[in-house]
C-alpha positions as CSV (number, residue, x, y, z in Angstrom):
1,X,16.4,10.3,-15.6
2,X,12.9,10.5,-14.3
3,X,11.6,7.4,-12.4
4,X,8.2,5.7,-12.3
5,X,7.5,5.0,-8.7
6,X,4.7,3.1,-7.0
7,X,3.7,3.9,-3.4
8,X,1.9,1.1,-1.5
9,X,1.0,2.1,2.1
10,X,-0.1,-0.1,4.9
11,X,0.0,-0.8,8.6
12,X,1.6,-4.2,7.7
13,X,0.6,-5.8,11.1
14,X,2.0,-8.1,9.8
15,X,3.1,-7.8,6.1
16,X,1.7,-10.8,4.3
17,X,1.6,-12.5,0.9
18,X,-1.6,-10.7,-0.1
19,X,0.3,-7.4,0.2
20,X,3.3,-8.7,-1.7
21,X,1.3,-10.3,-4.5
22,X,-0.8,-7.2,-5.1
23,X,2.2,-4.8,-5.1
24,X,4.2,-7.1,-7.4
25,X,1.3,-7.5,-9.8
26,X,0.7,-3.8,-10.1
27,X,4.5,-3.2,-10.6
28,X,4.5,-5.7,-13.5
29,X,1.2,-4.6,-15.1
30,X,2.0,-0.9,-15.0
31,X,5.7,-1.2,-15.6
32,X,6.8,0.7,-12.4
33,X,10.5,1.0,-11.7
34,X,9.9,0.1,-8.1
35,X,7.2,0.1,-5.5
36,X,7.9,1.8,-2.2
37,X,6.2,-0.2,0.6
38,X,5.5,2.7,3.0
39,X,4.9,1.6,6.6
40,X,2.1,3.6,8.3
41,X,3.8,4.3,11.6
42,X,0.9,5.9,13.4
43,X,-2.3,5.1,11.3
44,X,-4.9,7.8,12.1
45,X,-8.0,5.9,10.8
46,X,-7.8,2.7,12.8
47,X,-7.0,1.2,16.2
48,X,-3.3,1.1,17.2
49,X,-1.3,-1.7,15.6
50,X,-0.4,-4.7,17.8
51,X,3.4,-4.5,17.0
52,X,5.5,-1.4,17.3
53,X,6.5,0.5,14.1
54,X,10.0,-0.9,14.5
55,X,8.9,-4.5,14.8
56,X,6.5,-4.1,11.8
57,X,9.3,-2.5,9.8
58,X,11.8,-5.3,10.5
59,X,9.2,-7.8,9.2
60,X,8.6,-5.6,6.1
61,X,12.3,-5.5,5.3
62,X,12.5,-9.2,5.5
63,X,9.4,-9.8,3.4
64,X,10.6,-7.6,0.5
65,X,14.2,-8.8,0.6
66,X,13.5,-11.4,-2.1
67,X,11.6,-9.0,-4.4
68,X,14.0,-6.7,-6.1
69,X,11.3,-4.3,-7.3
70,X,9.7,-3.8,-3.8
71,X,11.4,-1.5,-1.3
72,X,10.7,-1.2,2.4
73,X,10.2,2.6,3.2
74,X,10.4,4.0,6.7
75,X,9.7,7.7,5.8
76,X,6.5,7.8,8.0
77,X,8.5,6.5,11.0
78,X,10.8,9.6,10.7
79,X,7.9,12.0,11.2
80,X,6.0,12.6,14.5
81,X,2.2,12.7,14.8
82,X,-0.3,10.8,12.7
83,X,0.9,9.2,9.4
84,X,-1.1,11.0,6.8
85,X,-0.6,9.9,3.2
86,X,-0.8,13.5,1.9
87,X,2.3,14.4,4.0
88,X,4.1,11.4,2.7
89,X,3.3,12.2,-0.9
90,X,4.3,15.9,-0.4
91,X,7.7,14.6,0.9
92,X,8.0,12.4,-2.1
93,X,7.1,15.2,-4.5
94,X,9.7,17.5,-2.9
95,X,12.4,14.8,-3.2
96,X,11.4,13.6,-6.7
97,X,9.9,16.6,-8.5
98,X,10.2,15.1,-12.0
99,X,9.2,11.5,-11.2
100,X,5.9,10.0,-11.9
101,X,4.3,8.9,-8.7
102,X,1.6,6.2,-8.5
103,X,-0.4,5.6,-5.2
104,X,-1.7,2.1,-5.2
105,X,-5.0,1.6,-3.4
106,X,-7.5,-1.3,-3.2
107,X,-11.1,-0.5,-4.2
108,X,-12.2,-0.7,-0.6
109,X,-9.6,1.9,0.6
110,X,-10.3,4.1,-2.5
111,X,-14.1,4.2,-1.7
112,X,-13.2,5.6,1.7
113,X,-10.9,8.3,0.2
114,X,-13.1,11.2,1.1
115,X,-12.6,10.5,4.8
116,X,-8.8,11.0,4.4
117,X,-6.9,14.0,5.7
118,X,-6.7,16.7,2.9
119,X,-7.8,14.0,0.4
120,X,-8.4,16.6,-2.4
121,X,-4.7,17.4,-2.6
122,X,-3.7,13.8,-3.4
123,X,-4.4,14.0,-7.1
124,X,-2.1,17.1,-7.4
125,X,0.8,15.0,-6.0
126,X,0.3,11.6,-7.6
127,X,-1.6,9.3,-9.9
128,X,-3.9,6.8,-8.2
129,X,-4.1,3.1,-9.4
130,X,-7.2,1.4,-8.0
131,X,-6.9,-2.4,-7.7
132,X,-9.6,-5.1,-7.4
133,X,-9.7,-7.0,-4.1
134,X,-10.9,-10.6,-3.6
135,X,-14.2,-10.9,-1.8
136,X,-15.4,-7.4,-2.7
137,X,-17.8,-6.3,-5.5
138,X,-15.2,-3.8,-6.8
139,X,-17.7,-1.0,-7.6
140,X,-17.0,2.7,-7.1
141,X,-19.4,4.2,-4.5
142,X,-21.6,7.0,-5.8
143,X,-19.7,9.8,-4.0
144,X,-16.3,8.9,-5.4
145,X,-17.8,8.1,-8.9
146,X,-18.6,11.8,-9.6
147,X,-15.2,12.9,-8.2
148,X,-13.1,10.5,-10.4
149,X,-14.7,11.2,-13.8
150,X,-12.3,14.1,-14.8
151,X,-9.2,12.1,-13.8
152,X,-10.1,8.6,-15.0
153,X,-8.0,7.2,-17.9
154,X,-8.0,3.8,-19.6
155,X,-4.5,4.5,-21.1
156,X,-1.9,3.4,-18.6
157,X,0.9,5.0,-20.7
158,X,-0.4,8.4,-19.4
159,X,0.8,7.4,-15.9
160,X,4.4,7.4,-17.1
161,X,4.1,10.4,-19.4
162,X,2.7,12.7,-16.7
163,X,3.9,13.1,-13.1
164,X,0.5,13.0,-11.4
165,X,-3.3,13.7,-11.9
166,X,-4.7,10.4,-13.4
167,X,-6.8,7.6,-11.9
168,X,-6.4,4.2,-13.5
169,X,-8.1,0.9,-12.6
170,X,-5.9,-2.2,-12.6
171,X,-7.4,-5.6,-12.0
172,X,-5.1,-7.9,-10.1
173,X,-5.7,-11.3,-8.5
174,X,-4.8,-10.6,-4.9
175,X,-4.8,-13.4,-2.4
176,X,-7.7,-13.3,0.0
177,X,-5.6,-12.8,3.1
178,X,-5.9,-10.2,5.8
179,X,-3.6,-9.2,8.7
180,X,-6.6,-9.5,11.1
181,X,-7.2,-13.1,10.0
182,X,-3.4,-13.9,10.5
183,X,-3.4,-12.4,14.0
184,X,-6.5,-14.3,15.0
185,X,-5.1,-17.6,13.6
186,X,-1.8,-17.2,15.5
187,X,-3.8,-16.4,18.7
188,X,-5.8,-19.6,18.1
189,X,-2.6,-21.6,17.5
190,X,-3.6,-22.3,13.9
191,X,-1.2,-22.4,11.0
192,X,-0.5,-19.3,8.9
193,X,2.3,-20.9,6.9
194,X,0.6,-20.2,3.5
195,X,0.0,-16.5,4.4
196,X,3.5,-15.2,5.2
197,X,7.0,-15.5,3.9
198,X,9.0,-18.1,5.7
199,X,11.4,-15.6,7.1
200,X,8.6,-13.5,8.6
201,X,7.0,-16.6,10.0
202,X,10.3,-17.6,11.7
203,X,10.6,-14.1,13.4
204,X,7.0,-14.1,14.5
205,X,7.3,-17.5,16.0
206,X,10.7,-16.8,17.6
207,X,9.4,-13.6,19.3
208,X,5.9,-15.0,20.1
209,X,4.3,-12.0,18.2
210,X,0.5,-11.9,18.3
211,X,0.2,-14.6,20.9
């Protein structure tokens, strides 16, 4: 039986309620069987994470433990070198040749797609669902606008009917929370109680992470 799998990648330094809310909203709206929360072990496009991949993954597992449709995925920790999404999707495609894959990206990340490693190959491996993000104007930039036209669909049922090749826009109401903001608040000894799951907050406090 073919599955309908979402892939939500992130550095998760740390995983927060903004990530969880957006992933759960897309899962419900699109009708995905599950969303794999893929930890970016060695993110190539940004400065090195504060916590190790193992520390970030232990928080990720805790954070999704109460959400049956979200799954912590360590596949990028099992590969050496930079964590490129195209390699992750190629691995998924090999493992699940008949499943429909959906890469979930915020508008901001999607607008930067053309800077990604072998970005043109992504649409041959997966569908892409682009989500709105709080605090942004949620407009496609001119360069990506011309690229997406042949793949864009307004019919989300096509995502399940085909294994890859479509781009769909899903508006969600993500919380306006960022990991950068959380790290800074912890450093400044300010509360982050409303931004993290209670289990993650306990571990962060116990280990003095981000202090």
